[in-house]
HTML snippet that shows the backbone in 3Dmol.js (N, CA, C, O; Angstrom):
<script src="https://3Dmol.org/build/3Dmol-min.js"></script>
<div id="view" style="width:600px;height:400px;position:relative"></div>
<script>
const pdb = `
ATOM      1  N   MET A   1     -43.677 -84.926 -34.748  1.00  0.00           N
ATOM      2  CA  MET A   1     -42.365 -84.702 -34.866  1.00  0.00           C
ATOM      3  C   MET A   1     -41.710 -84.514 -33.615  1.00  0.00           C
ATOM      4  O   MET A   1     -42.023 -83.575 -32.883  1.00  0.00           O
ATOM      5  N   TYR A   2     -40.823 -85.336 -33.315  1.00  0.00           N
ATOM      6  CA  TYR A   2     -40.184 -85.512 -32.072  1.00  0.00           C
ATOM      7  C   TYR A   2     -38.901 -84.168 -32.203  1.00  0.00           C
ATOM      8  O   TYR A   2     -38.536 -83.706 -33.285  1.00  0.00           O
ATOM      9  N   LYS A   3     -38.398 -83.744 -30.918  1.00  0.00           N
ATOM     10  CA  LYS A   3     -37.491 -82.808 -30.866  1.00  0.00           C
ATOM     11  C   LYS A   3     -36.614 -83.096 -29.797  1.00  0.00           C
ATOM     12  O   LYS A   3     -37.130 -83.700 -28.856  1.00  0.00           O
ATOM     13  N   ILE A   4     -35.126 -82.746 -29.688  1.00  0.00           N
ATOM     14  CA  ILE A   4     -34.308 -82.958 -28.392  1.00  0.00           C
ATOM     15  C   ILE A   4     -34.163 -81.650 -27.785  1.00  0.00           C
ATOM     16  O   ILE A   4     -33.966 -80.600 -28.397  1.00  0.00           O
ATOM     17  N   ARG A   5     -34.275 -81.795 -26.540  1.00  0.00           N
ATOM     18  CA  ARG A   5     -34.150 -80.559 -25.759  1.00  0.00           C
ATOM     19  C   ARG A   5     -33.140 -80.856 -24.699  1.00  0.00           C
ATOM     20  O   ARG A   5     -33.060 -81.941 -24.123  1.00  0.00           O
ATOM     21  N   GLN A   6     -32.257 -79.665 -24.446  1.00  0.00           N
ATOM     22  CA  GLN A   6     -31.172 -79.891 -23.675  1.00  0.00           C
ATOM     23  C   GLN A   6     -31.359 -78.714 -22.679  1.00  0.00           C
ATOM     24  O   GLN A   6     -31.405 -77.545 -23.065  1.00  0.00           O
ATOM     25  N   ILE A   7     -31.453 -79.046 -21.514  1.00  0.00           N
ATOM     26  CA  ILE A   7     -31.631 -77.922 -20.202  1.00  0.00           C
ATOM     27  C   ILE A   7     -30.245 -77.904 -19.522  1.00  0.00           C
ATOM     28  O   ILE A   7     -29.775 -78.955 -19.086  1.00  0.00           O
ATOM     29  N   LYS A   8     -29.645 -76.848 -19.431  1.00  0.00           N
ATOM     30  CA  LYS A   8     -28.280 -76.589 -18.486  1.00  0.00           C
ATOM     31  C   LYS A   8     -28.845 -76.240 -17.125  1.00  0.00           C
ATOM     32  O   LYS A   8     -29.829 -75.564 -16.825  1.00  0.00           O
ATOM     33  N   TYR A   9     -27.882 -76.937 -16.317  1.00  0.00           N
ATOM     34  CA  TYR A   9     -28.087 -76.479 -14.808  1.00  0.00           C
ATOM     35  C   TYR A   9     -27.019 -75.865 -14.377  1.00  0.00           C
ATOM     36  O   TYR A   9     -26.009 -75.861 -15.081  1.00  0.00           O
ATOM     37  N   ALA A  10     -27.044 -75.220 -13.116  1.00  0.00           N
ATOM     38  CA  ALA A  10     -25.950 -74.719 -12.609  1.00  0.00           C
ATOM     39  C   ALA A  10     -24.627 -75.235 -12.165  1.00  0.00           C
ATOM     40  O   ALA A  10     -23.579 -74.607 -12.016  1.00  0.00           O
ATOM     41  N   ALA A  11     -24.911 -76.693 -11.954  1.00  0.00           N
ATOM     42  CA  ALA A  11     -23.912 -77.563 -11.612  1.00  0.00           C
ATOM     43  C   ALA A  11     -23.001 -78.247 -12.877  1.00  0.00           C
ATOM     44  O   ALA A  11     -22.391 -79.309 -12.759  1.00  0.00           O
ATOM     45  N   ASN A  12     -23.031 -77.540 -13.933  1.00  0.00           N
ATOM     46  CA  ASN A  12     -22.561 -77.987 -15.047  1.00  0.00           C
ATOM     47  C   ASN A  12     -22.861 -79.150 -15.672  1.00  0.00           C
ATOM     48  O   ASN A  12     -22.040 -79.940 -16.138  1.00  0.00           O
ATOM     49  N   SER A  13     -24.278 -79.274 -15.684  1.00  0.00           N
ATOM     50  CA  SER A  13     -24.852 -80.672 -16.020  1.00  0.00           C
ATOM     51  C   SER A  13     -25.933 -80.169 -16.956  1.00  0.00           C
ATOM     52  O   SER A  13     -26.526 -79.091 -16.913  1.00  0.00           O
ATOM     53  N   VAL A  14     -26.067 -81.177 -17.814  1.00  0.00           N
ATOM     54  CA  VAL A  14     -27.051 -81.069 -19.018  1.00  0.00           C
ATOM     55  C   VAL A  14     -28.107 -82.401 -19.117  1.00  0.00           C
ATOM     56  O   VAL A  14     -27.768 -83.576 -19.258  1.00  0.00           O
ATOM     57  N   SER A  15     -29.248 -81.957 -19.021  1.00  0.00           N
ATOM     58  CA  SER A  15     -30.256 -83.045 -19.214  1.00  0.00           C
ATOM     59  C   SER A  15     -30.792 -83.135 -20.517  1.00  0.00           C
ATOM     60  O   SER A  15     -31.027 -82.052 -21.052  1.00  0.00           O
ATOM     61  N   ILE A  16     -31.066 -84.247 -21.216  1.00  0.00           N
ATOM     62  CA  ILE A  16     -31.400 -84.487 -22.440  1.00  0.00           C
ATOM     63  C   ILE A  16     -32.738 -85.063 -22.595  1.00  0.00           C
ATOM     64  O   ILE A  16     -32.977 -86.146 -22.063  1.00  0.00           O
ATOM     65  N   GLN A  17     -33.743 -84.371 -23.355  1.00  0.00           N
ATOM     66  CA  GLN A  17     -34.838 -85.098 -23.115  1.00  0.00           C
ATOM     67  C   GLN A  17     -35.440 -84.817 -24.833  1.00  0.00           C
ATOM     68  O   GLN A  17     -35.113 -83.933 -25.625  1.00  0.00           O
ATOM     69  N   VAL A  18     -36.490 -86.030 -25.001  1.00  0.00           N
ATOM     70  CA  VAL A  18     -37.049 -85.939 -26.143  1.00  0.00           C
ATOM     71  C   VAL A  18     -38.327 -85.762 -26.304  1.00  0.00           C
ATOM     72  O   VAL A  18     -38.970 -86.770 -26.013  1.00  0.00           O
ATOM     73  N   TYR A  19     -39.115 -84.637 -26.748  1.00  0.00           N
ATOM     74  CA  TYR A  19     -40.258 -83.989 -26.711  1.00  0.00           C
ATOM     75  C   TYR A  19     -41.036 -83.958 -28.139  1.00  0.00           C
ATOM     76  O   TYR A  19     -40.576 -84.190 -29.257  1.00  0.00           O
ATOM     77  N   LYS A  20     -42.219 -83.637 -27.796  1.00  0.00           N
ATOM     78  CA  LYS A  20     -43.245 -83.399 -29.230  1.00  0.00           C
ATOM     79  C   LYS A  20     -44.102 -82.251 -28.472  1.00  0.00           C
ATOM     80  O   LYS A  20     -44.145 -81.967 -27.275  1.00  0.00           O
ATOM     81  N   ILE A  21     -44.930 -81.557 -29.863  1.00  0.00           N
ATOM     82  CA  ILE A  21     -45.714 -80.366 -29.607  1.00  0.00           C
ATOM     83  C   ILE A  21     -46.966 -80.977 -29.807  1.00  0.00           C
ATOM     84  O   ILE A  21     -47.257 -81.517 -30.874  1.00  0.00           O
ATOM     85  N   GLU A  22     -47.844 -80.914 -28.683  1.00  0.00           N
ATOM     86  CA  GLU A  22     -49.284 -81.216 -29.185  1.00  0.00           C
ATOM     87  C   GLU A  22     -50.205 -80.122 -28.314  1.00  0.00           C
ATOM     88  O   GLU A  22     -50.082 -79.739 -27.151  1.00  0.00           O
ATOM     89  N   ASN A  23     -51.142 -79.788 -29.313  1.00  0.00           N
ATOM     90  CA  ASN A  23     -51.945 -78.624 -28.777  1.00  0.00           C
ATOM     91  C   ASN A  23     -51.398 -77.474 -28.147  1.00  0.00           C
ATOM     92  O   ASN A  23     -51.871 -77.002 -27.113  1.00  0.00           O
ATOM     93  N   ARG A  24     -50.261 -76.940 -28.838  1.00  0.00           N
ATOM     94  CA  ARG A  24     -49.296 -75.880 -28.165  1.00  0.00           C
ATOM     95  C   ARG A  24     -48.638 -76.066 -26.845  1.00  0.00           C
ATOM     96  O   ARG A  24     -48.253 -75.115 -26.165  1.00  0.00           O
ATOM     97  N   LYS A  25     -48.499 -77.501 -26.442  1.00  0.00           N
ATOM     98  CA  LYS A  25     -47.839 -77.682 -25.273  1.00  0.00           C
ATOM     99  C   LYS A  25     -46.724 -78.593 -25.735  1.00  0.00           C
ATOM    100  O   LYS A  25     -46.786 -79.290 -26.748  1.00  0.00           O
ATOM    101  N   ARG A  26     -45.591 -78.520 -24.818  1.00  0.00           N
ATOM    102  CA  ARG A  26     -44.549 -79.481 -24.960  1.00  0.00           C
ATOM    103  C   ARG A  26     -44.615 -80.782 -24.163  1.00  0.00           C
ATOM    104  O   ARG A  26     -44.530 -80.652 -22.942  1.00  0.00           O
ATOM    105  N   ILE A  27     -44.749 -81.971 -24.638  1.00  0.00           N
ATOM    106  CA  ILE A  27     -45.032 -83.207 -24.066  1.00  0.00           C
ATOM    107  C   ILE A  27     -43.657 -83.948 -24.046  1.00  0.00           C
ATOM    108  O   ILE A  27     -43.255 -84.472 -25.085  1.00  0.00           O
ATOM    109  N   ILE A  28     -42.940 -84.005 -22.920  1.00  0.00           N
ATOM    110  CA  ILE A  28     -41.796 -84.897 -22.850  1.00  0.00           C
ATOM    111  C   ILE A  28     -42.137 -86.364 -22.798  1.00  0.00           C
ATOM    112  O   ILE A  28     -42.771 -86.950 -21.920  1.00  0.00           O
ATOM    113  N   VAL A  29     -41.545 -86.899 -24.012  1.00  0.00           N
ATOM    114  CA  VAL A  29     -41.793 -88.310 -24.320  1.00  0.00           C
ATOM    115  C   VAL A  29     -40.782 -88.980 -23.644  1.00  0.00           C
ATOM    116  O   VAL A  29     -41.234 -89.854 -22.904  1.00  0.00           O
ATOM    117  N   ARG A  30     -39.504 -88.873 -23.636  1.00  0.00           N
ATOM    118  CA  ARG A  30     -38.563 -89.520 -22.752  1.00  0.00           C
ATOM    119  C   ARG A  30     -37.402 -88.658 -22.468  1.00  0.00           C
ATOM    120  O   ARG A  30     -36.780 -87.969 -23.277  1.00  0.00           O
ATOM    121  N   HIS A  31     -37.144 -88.827 -20.877  1.00  0.00           N
ATOM    122  CA  HIS A  31     -35.864 -88.210 -20.561  1.00  0.00           C
ATOM    123  C   HIS A  31     -34.776 -89.319 -20.913  1.00  0.00           C
ATOM    124  O   HIS A  31     -34.913 -90.528 -20.724  1.00  0.00           O
ATOM    125  N   ILE A  32     -33.693 -88.692 -21.450  1.00  0.00           N
ATOM    126  CA  ILE A  32     -32.612 -89.657 -21.905  1.00  0.00           C
ATOM    127  C   ILE A  32     -31.663 -89.851 -20.730  1.00  0.00           C
ATOM    128  O   ILE A  32     -31.259 -90.950 -20.351  1.00  0.00           O
ATOM    129  N   GLY A  33     -31.437 -89.008 -20.344  1.00  0.00           N
ATOM    130  CA  GLY A  33     -30.340 -88.815 -19.087  1.00  0.00           C
ATOM    131  C   GLY A  33     -29.634 -87.336 -18.727  1.00  0.00           C
ATOM    132  O   GLY A  33     -30.113 -86.292 -19.169  1.00  0.00           O
ATOM    133  N   THR A  34     -28.752 -87.356 -18.096  1.00  0.00           N
ATOM    134  CA  THR A  34     -27.915 -86.211 -17.526  1.00  0.00           C
ATOM    135  C   THR A  34     -26.571 -86.266 -17.475  1.00  0.00           C
ATOM    136  O   THR A  34     -25.891 -86.993 -16.750  1.00  0.00           O
ATOM    137  N   ALA A  35     -26.121 -85.281 -18.461  1.00  0.00           N
ATOM    138  CA  ALA A  35     -24.616 -85.477 -18.727  1.00  0.00           C
ATOM    139  C   ALA A  35     -23.818 -84.616 -17.751  1.00  0.00           C
ATOM    140  O   ALA A  35     -24.363 -83.576 -17.382  1.00  0.00           O
ATOM    141  N   HIS A  36     -22.556 -84.916 -17.264  1.00  0.00           N
ATOM    142  CA  HIS A  36     -21.976 -83.887 -16.586  1.00  0.00           C
ATOM    143  C   HIS A  36     -20.469 -83.635 -17.336  1.00  0.00           C
ATOM    144  O   HIS A  36     -19.670 -82.851 -16.825  1.00  0.00           O
ATOM    145  N   ASN A  37     -20.232 -84.178 -18.270  1.00  0.00           N
ATOM    146  CA  ASN A  37     -19.246 -83.849 -19.146  1.00  0.00           C
ATOM    147  C   ASN A  37     -19.528 -83.825 -20.860  1.00  0.00           C
ATOM    148  O   ASN A  37     -20.582 -84.283 -21.302  1.00  0.00           O
ATOM    149  N   GLU A  38     -18.682 -83.359 -21.591  1.00  0.00           N
ATOM    150  CA  GLU A  38     -19.059 -83.191 -23.023  1.00  0.00           C
ATOM    151  C   GLU A  38     -19.158 -84.471 -23.681  1.00  0.00           C
ATOM    152  O   GLU A  38     -19.906 -84.602 -24.650  1.00  0.00           O
ATOM    153  N   GLN A  39     -18.418 -85.492 -23.206  1.00  0.00           N
ATOM    154  CA  GLN A  39     -18.415 -86.920 -23.857  1.00  0.00           C
ATOM    155  C   GLN A  39     -19.765 -87.634 -23.483  1.00  0.00           C
ATOM    156  O   GLN A  39     -20.353 -88.318 -24.320  1.00  0.00           O
ATOM    157  N   GLU A  40     -20.243 -87.459 -22.203  1.00  0.00           N
ATOM    158  CA  GLU A  40     -21.612 -87.939 -21.830  1.00  0.00           C
ATOM    159  C   GLU A  40     -22.731 -87.234 -22.791  1.00  0.00           C
ATOM    160  O   GLU A  40     -23.636 -87.869 -23.333  1.00  0.00           O
ATOM    161  N   GLN A  41     -22.535 -85.844 -22.919  1.00  0.00           N
ATOM    162  CA  GLN A  41     -23.543 -85.059 -23.615  1.00  0.00           C
ATOM    163  C   GLN A  41     -23.571 -85.528 -25.098  1.00  0.00           C
ATOM    164  O   GLN A  41     -24.634 -85.475 -25.716  1.00  0.00           O
ATOM    165  N   SER A  42     -22.480 -85.967 -25.662  1.00  0.00           N
ATOM    166  CA  SER A  42     -22.492 -86.334 -27.036  1.00  0.00           C
ATOM    167  C   SER A  42     -22.997 -87.916 -27.150  1.00  0.00           C
ATOM    168  O   SER A  42     -23.610 -88.309 -28.142  1.00  0.00           O
ATOM    169  N   ASP A  43     -22.756 -88.561 -26.309  1.00  0.00           N
ATOM    170  CA  ASP A  43     -23.192 -90.052 -25.858  1.00  0.00           C
ATOM    171  C   ASP A  43     -24.909 -89.990 -25.908  1.00  0.00           C
ATOM    172  O   ASP A  43     -25.608 -90.659 -26.669  1.00  0.00           O
ATOM    173  N   LEU A  44     -25.372 -89.048 -24.932  1.00  0.00           N
ATOM    174  CA  LEU A  44     -26.625 -89.027 -24.669  1.00  0.00           C
ATOM    175  C   LEU A  44     -27.598 -88.235 -26.097  1.00  0.00           C
ATOM    176  O   LEU A  44     -28.749 -88.540 -26.408  1.00  0.00           O
ATOM    177  N   LEU A  45     -26.889 -87.380 -26.645  1.00  0.00           N
ATOM    178  CA  LEU A  45     -27.423 -87.071 -27.839  1.00  0.00           C
ATOM    179  C   LEU A  45     -27.507 -87.999 -29.099  1.00  0.00           C
ATOM    180  O   LEU A  45     -28.377 -87.818 -29.951  1.00  0.00           O
ATOM    181  N   PHE A  46     -26.764 -88.796 -29.171  1.00  0.00           N
ATOM    182  CA  PHE A  46     -26.569 -89.927 -30.041  1.00  0.00           C
ATOM    183  C   PHE A  46     -27.719 -90.916 -29.784  1.00  0.00           C
ATOM    184  O   PHE A  46     -28.397 -91.446 -30.665  1.00  0.00           O
ATOM    185  N   ILE A  47     -27.847 -91.093 -28.452  1.00  0.00           N
ATOM    186  CA  ILE A  47     -29.161 -91.947 -27.998  1.00  0.00           C
ATOM    187  C   ILE A  47     -30.340 -91.469 -28.355  1.00  0.00           C
ATOM    188  O   ILE A  47     -31.231 -92.162 -28.844  1.00  0.00           O
ATOM    189  N   ALA A  48     -30.428 -90.071 -28.098  1.00  0.00           N
ATOM    190  CA  ALA A  48     -31.971 -89.425 -28.263  1.00  0.00           C
ATOM    191  C   ALA A  48     -32.115 -89.328 -29.738  1.00  0.00           C
ATOM    192  O   ALA A  48     -33.280 -89.252 -30.126  1.00  0.00           O
ATOM    193  N   LYS A  49     -31.096 -89.314 -30.732  1.00  0.00           N
ATOM    194  CA  LYS A  49     -31.192 -89.206 -31.951  1.00  0.00           C
ATOM    195  C   LYS A  49     -31.719 -90.654 -32.374  1.00  0.00           C
ATOM    196  O   LYS A  49     -32.723 -90.760 -33.078  1.00  0.00           O
ATOM    197  N   ASP A  50     -31.040 -91.710 -31.942  1.00  0.00           N
ATOM    198  CA  ASP A  50     -31.369 -93.017 -32.117  1.00  0.00           C
ATOM    199  C   ASP A  50     -32.928 -93.386 -31.849  1.00  0.00           C
ATOM    200  O   ASP A  50     -33.575 -94.109 -32.607  1.00  0.00           O
ATOM    201  N   PHE A  51     -33.448 -92.786 -30.656  1.00  0.00           N
ATOM    202  CA  PHE A  51     -34.606 -92.957 -30.133  1.00  0.00           C
ATOM    203  C   PHE A  51     -35.678 -92.390 -31.056  1.00  0.00           C
ATOM    204  O   PHE A  51     -36.663 -93.076 -31.328  1.00  0.00           O
ATOM    205  N   ILE A  52     -35.538 -91.287 -31.497  1.00  0.00           N
ATOM    206  CA  ILE A  52     -36.380 -90.563 -32.424  1.00  0.00           C
ATOM    207  C   ILE A  52     -36.267 -91.226 -33.817  1.00  0.00           C
ATOM    208  O   ILE A  52     -37.254 -91.221 -34.552  1.00  0.00           O
ATOM    209  N   GLU A  53     -35.256 -91.724 -34.160  1.00  0.00           N
ATOM    210  CA  GLU A  53     -35.468 -92.337 -35.424  1.00  0.00           C
ATOM    211  C   GLU A  53     -36.374 -93.765 -35.528  1.00  0.00           C
ATOM    212  O   GLU A  53     -37.152 -94.043 -36.441  1.00  0.00           O
ATOM    213  N   LYS A  54     -36.086 -94.518 -34.448  1.00  0.00           N
ATOM    214  CA  LYS A  54     -36.624 -95.627 -33.903  1.00  0.00           C
ATOM    215  C   LYS A  54     -38.119 -95.486 -33.836  1.00  0.00           C
ATOM    216  O   LYS A  54     -38.813 -96.279 -34.473  1.00  0.00           O
ATOM    217  N   MET A  55     -38.753 -94.387 -32.999  1.00  0.00           N
ATOM    218  CA  MET A  55     -39.996 -94.272 -32.841  1.00  0.00           C
ATOM    219  C   MET A  55     -40.588 -93.568 -33.851  1.00  0.00           C
ATOM    220  O   MET A  55     -41.785 -93.830 -33.967  1.00  0.00           O
ATOM    221  N   SER A  56     -40.137 -92.723 -34.661  1.00  0.00           N
ATOM    222  CA  SER A  56     -41.125 -91.897 -35.798  1.00  0.00           C
ATOM    223  C   SER A  56     -41.010 -92.373 -36.903  1.00  0.00           C
ATOM    224  O   SER A  56     -41.934 -92.191 -37.695  1.00  0.00           O
ATOM    225  N   GLN A  57     -39.896 -93.099 -37.296  1.00  0.00           N
ATOM    226  CA  GLN A  57     -39.576 -93.543 -38.857  1.00  0.00           C
ATOM    227  C   GLN A  57     -39.481 -92.252 -39.639  1.00  0.00           C
ATOM    228  O   GLN A  57     -39.817 -92.303 -40.822  1.00  0.00           O
ATOM    229  N   GLN A  58     -39.090 -91.160 -39.161  1.00  0.00           N
ATOM    230  CA  GLN A  58     -39.171 -90.132 -40.002  1.00  0.00           C
ATOM    231  C   GLN A  58     -37.684 -89.780 -40.450  1.00  0.00           C
ATOM    232  O   GLN A  58     -36.770 -89.931 -39.640  1.00  0.00           O
ATOM    233  N   LEU A  59     -37.412 -89.261 -41.871  1.00  0.00           N
ATOM    234  CA  LEU A  59     -36.104 -89.225 -42.519  1.00  0.00           C
ATOM    235  C   LEU A  59     -35.530 -88.059 -42.064  1.00  0.00           C
ATOM    236  O   LEU A  59     -36.325 -87.182 -41.726  1.00  0.00           O
ATOM    237  N   THR A  60     -34.412 -87.835 -41.973  1.00  0.00           N
ATOM    238  CA  THR A  60     -33.722 -86.509 -41.733  1.00  0.00           C
ATOM    239  C   THR A  60     -33.155 -86.074 -43.009  1.00  0.00           C
ATOM    240  O   THR A  60     -32.503 -86.727 -43.824  1.00  0.00           O
ATOM    241  N   LEU A  61     -33.557 -84.743 -43.037  1.00  0.00           N
ATOM    242  CA  LEU A  61     -33.398 -83.806 -44.237  1.00  0.00           C
ATOM    243  C   LEU A  61     -31.929 -83.232 -44.450  1.00  0.00           C
ATOM    244  O   LEU A  61     -31.502 -83.128 -45.599  1.00  0.00           O
ATOM    245  N   PHE A  62     -31.232 -82.899 -43.476  1.00  0.00           N
ATOM    246  CA  PHE A  62     -29.879 -82.381 -43.567  1.00  0.00           C
ATOM    247  C   PHE A  62     -29.097 -83.527 -42.614  1.00  0.00           C
ATOM    248  O   PHE A  62     -29.029 -83.540 -41.385  1.00  0.00           O
ATOM    249  N   GLU A  63     -28.570 -84.415 -43.504  1.00  0.00           N
ATOM    250  CA  GLU A  63     -27.685 -85.378 -42.899  1.00  0.00           C
ATOM    251  C   GLU A  63     -26.374 -85.077 -43.208  1.00  0.00           C
ATOM    252  O   GLU A  63     -26.059 -84.544 -44.272  1.00  0.00           O
ATOM    253  N   ALA A  64     -25.431 -85.447 -42.167  1.00  0.00           N
ATOM    254  CA  ALA A  64     -23.970 -85.260 -42.470  1.00  0.00           C
ATOM    255  C   ALA A  64     -23.251 -86.007 -43.553  1.00  0.00           C
ATOM    256  O   ALA A  64     -22.340 -85.517 -44.221  1.00  0.00           O
ATOM    257  N   ASN A  65     -23.768 -87.359 -43.699  1.00  0.00           N
ATOM    258  CA  ASN A  65     -23.282 -88.184 -44.668  1.00  0.00           C
ATOM    259  C   ASN A  65     -24.444 -87.985 -45.913  1.00  0.00           C
ATOM    260  O   ASN A  65     -25.630 -88.315 -45.896  1.00  0.00           O
ATOM    261  N   GLN A  66     -23.670 -87.333 -46.976  1.00  0.00           N
ATOM    262  CA  GLN A  66     -24.624 -86.735 -48.027  1.00  0.00           C
ATOM    263  C   GLN A  66     -24.807 -88.148 -48.842  1.00  0.00           C
ATOM    264  O   GLN A  66     -25.631 -88.003 -49.744  1.00  0.00           O
ATOM    265  N   SER A  67     -24.299 -89.400 -48.777  1.00  0.00           N
ATOM    266  CA  SER A  67     -24.613 -90.409 -49.729  1.00  0.00           C
ATOM    267  C   SER A  67     -25.865 -91.017 -49.345  1.00  0.00           C
ATOM    268  O   SER A  67     -26.359 -91.790 -50.166  1.00  0.00           O
ATOM    269  N   THR A  68     -26.521 -90.804 -48.178  1.00  0.00           N
ATOM    270  CA  THR A  68     -27.822 -91.240 -47.938  1.00  0.00           C
ATOM    271  C   THR A  68     -29.066 -90.099 -47.664  1.00  0.00           C
ATOM    272  O   THR A  68     -30.213 -90.347 -47.293  1.00  0.00           O
ATOM    273  N   SER A  69     -28.498 -88.851 -47.949  1.00  0.00           N
ATOM    274  CA  SER A  69     -29.442 -87.713 -47.949  1.00  0.00           C
ATOM    275  C   SER A  69     -30.273 -87.776 -49.127  1.00  0.00           C
ATOM    276  O   SER A  69     -29.907 -88.227 -50.212  1.00  0.00           O
ATOM    277  N   ILE A  70     -31.525 -87.254 -48.834  1.00  0.00           N
ATOM    278  CA  ILE A  70     -32.554 -87.046 -49.725  1.00  0.00           C
ATOM    279  C   ILE A  70     -32.377 -85.713 -50.502  1.00  0.00           C
ATOM    280  O   ILE A  70     -32.724 -85.577 -51.676  1.00  0.00           O
ATOM    281  N   LEU A  71     -31.767 -84.673 -49.692  1.00  0.00           N
ATOM    282  CA  LEU A  71     -31.587 -83.135 -50.483  1.00  0.00           C
ATOM    283  C   LEU A  71     -30.161 -83.109 -50.505  1.00  0.00           C
ATOM    284  O   LEU A  71     -29.582 -83.234 -49.425  1.00  0.00           O
ATOM    285  N   TYR A  72     -29.385 -82.946 -51.725  1.00  0.00           N
ATOM    286  CA  TYR A  72     -28.198 -82.550 -51.666  1.00  0.00           C
ATOM    287  C   TYR A  72     -27.950 -81.208 -51.827  1.00  0.00           C
ATOM    288  O   TYR A  72     -27.974 -80.763 -52.974  1.00  0.00           O
ATOM    289  N   LEU A  73     -27.690 -80.391 -50.796  1.00  0.00           N
ATOM    290  CA  LEU A  73     -27.431 -78.670 -50.758  1.00  0.00           C
ATOM    291  C   LEU A  73     -26.541 -78.457 -51.826  1.00  0.00           C
ATOM    292  O   LEU A  73     -26.845 -77.487 -52.519  1.00  0.00           O
ATOM    293  N   ASN A  74     -25.326 -79.199 -52.237  1.00  0.00           N
ATOM    294  CA  ASN A  74     -24.425 -78.863 -53.004  1.00  0.00           C
ATOM    295  C   ASN A  74     -24.814 -78.843 -54.385  1.00  0.00           C
ATOM    296  O   ASN A  74     -24.059 -78.205 -55.120  1.00  0.00           O
ATOM    297  N   GLN A  75     -25.876 -79.424 -54.947  1.00  0.00           N
ATOM    298  CA  GLN A  75     -26.701 -79.537 -56.012  1.00  0.00           C
ATOM    299  C   GLN A  75     -27.849 -78.718 -56.262  1.00  0.00           C
ATOM    300  O   GLN A  75     -28.479 -78.871 -57.308  1.00  0.00           O
ATOM    301  N   THR A  76     -28.225 -77.769 -55.316  1.00  0.00           N
ATOM    302  CA  THR A  76     -29.565 -77.254 -55.244  1.00  0.00           C
ATOM    303  C   THR A  76     -29.378 -75.933 -55.585  1.00  0.00           C
ATOM    304  O   THR A  76     -28.294 -75.389 -55.376  1.00  0.00           O
ATOM    305  N   GLU A  77     -30.408 -75.289 -56.139  1.00  0.00           N
ATOM    306  CA  GLU A  77     -30.245 -73.690 -56.534  1.00  0.00           C
ATOM    307  C   GLU A  77     -31.722 -73.155 -56.223  1.00  0.00           C
ATOM    308  O   GLU A  77     -32.722 -73.681 -56.711  1.00  0.00           O
ATOM    309  N   CYS A  78     -31.756 -71.958 -55.286  1.00  0.00           N
ATOM    310  CA  CYS A  78     -32.931 -71.355 -55.095  1.00  0.00           C
ATOM    311  C   CYS A  78     -33.448 -70.372 -56.329  1.00  0.00           C
ATOM    312  O   CYS A  78     -32.893 -69.278 -56.432  1.00  0.00           O
ATOM    313  N   ILE A  79     -34.320 -70.670 -57.110  1.00  0.00           N
ATOM    314  CA  ILE A  79     -34.749 -69.799 -58.252  1.00  0.00           C
ATOM    315  C   ILE A  79     -35.853 -68.872 -58.113  1.00  0.00           C
ATOM    316  O   ILE A  79     -36.185 -68.169 -59.067  1.00  0.00           O
ATOM    317  N   GLY A  80     -36.594 -68.805 -56.721  1.00  0.00           N
ATOM    318  CA  GLY A  80     -37.366 -67.896 -56.446  1.00  0.00           C
ATOM    319  C   GLY A  80     -38.445 -68.405 -55.646  1.00  0.00           C
ATOM    320  O   GLY A  80     -38.432 -69.609 -55.390  1.00  0.00           O
ATOM    321  N   VAL A  81     -39.420 -67.651 -55.187  1.00  0.00           N
ATOM    322  CA  VAL A  81     -40.551 -68.003 -54.570  1.00  0.00           C
ATOM    323  C   VAL A  81     -42.039 -67.392 -55.156  1.00  0.00           C
ATOM    324  O   VAL A  81     -42.203 -66.192 -55.377  1.00  0.00           O
ATOM    325  N   HIS A  82     -42.965 -68.306 -55.343  1.00  0.00           N
ATOM    326  CA  HIS A  82     -44.162 -68.180 -55.892  1.00  0.00           C
ATOM    327  C   HIS A  82     -45.337 -68.174 -55.132  1.00  0.00           C
ATOM    328  O   HIS A  82     -45.685 -69.320 -54.846  1.00  0.00           O
ATOM    329  N   TYR A  83     -46.094 -67.273 -54.690  1.00  0.00           N
ATOM    330  CA  TYR A  83     -47.199 -67.269 -54.029  1.00  0.00           C
ATOM    331  C   TYR A  83     -48.395 -67.340 -54.855  1.00  0.00           C
ATOM    332  O   TYR A  83     -48.524 -66.756 -55.931  1.00  0.00           O
ATOM    333  N   SER A  84     -49.286 -68.105 -54.283  1.00  0.00           N
ATOM    334  CA  SER A  84     -50.837 -67.941 -55.196  1.00  0.00           C
ATOM    335  C   SER A  84     -51.902 -67.684 -54.009  1.00  0.00           C
ATOM    336  O   SER A  84     -51.782 -68.159 -52.879  1.00  0.00           O
ATOM    337  N   PHE A  85     -52.629 -67.119 -54.304  1.00  0.00           N
ATOM    338  CA  PHE A  85     -53.705 -66.481 -53.234  1.00  0.00           C
ATOM    339  C   PHE A  85     -55.097 -67.003 -54.163  1.00  0.00           C
ATOM    340  O   PHE A  85     -55.201 -66.948 -55.388  1.00  0.00           O
ATOM    341  N   CYS A  86     -55.908 -67.416 -53.377  1.00  0.00           N
ATOM    342  CA  CYS A  86     -57.114 -67.491 -53.889  1.00  0.00           C
ATOM    343  C   CYS A  86     -58.294 -66.363 -53.546  1.00  0.00           C
ATOM    344  O   CYS A  86     -58.747 -66.014 -52.456  1.00  0.00           O
ATOM    345  N   MET A  87     -58.552 -66.015 -54.628  1.00  0.00           N
ATOM    346  CA  MET A  87     -59.464 -64.606 -54.539  1.00  0.00           C
ATOM    347  C   MET A  87     -60.865 -64.690 -54.889  1.00  0.00           C
ATOM    348  O   MET A  87     -61.009 -65.025 -56.064  1.00  0.00           O
ATOM    349  N   SER A  88     -61.801 -64.523 -54.345  1.00  0.00           N
ATOM    350  CA  SER A  88     -63.227 -64.736 -54.652  1.00  0.00           C
ATOM    351  C   SER A  88     -63.895 -63.192 -54.889  1.00  0.00           C
ATOM    352  O   SER A  88     -65.089 -63.071 -55.163  1.00  0.00           O
TER     353      SER A  88
END
`;
const viewer = $3Dmol.createViewer("view");
viewer.addModel(pdb, "pdb");
viewer.setStyle({}, {cartoon: {color: "spectrum"}});
viewer.zoomTo();
viewer.render();
</script>
């Protein structure tokens, strides 16, 4: 699973990276870029999300546009948690 990492620097810039975890280590897959203002940061985040979508083919669970969502949060209800243990 790919994730997005944002690293803030002292010069008011933010570095955007896509990474994954393997063997408890963070592996940087792609450095998307460095943003110096809010607009650049949102553009780079969009590019990072697009990169993840193309590389992994994974579906997003919580989408802003609910017409394409798999899980509709306004139609769900938590009815409880069930634990099962194997005892020998």
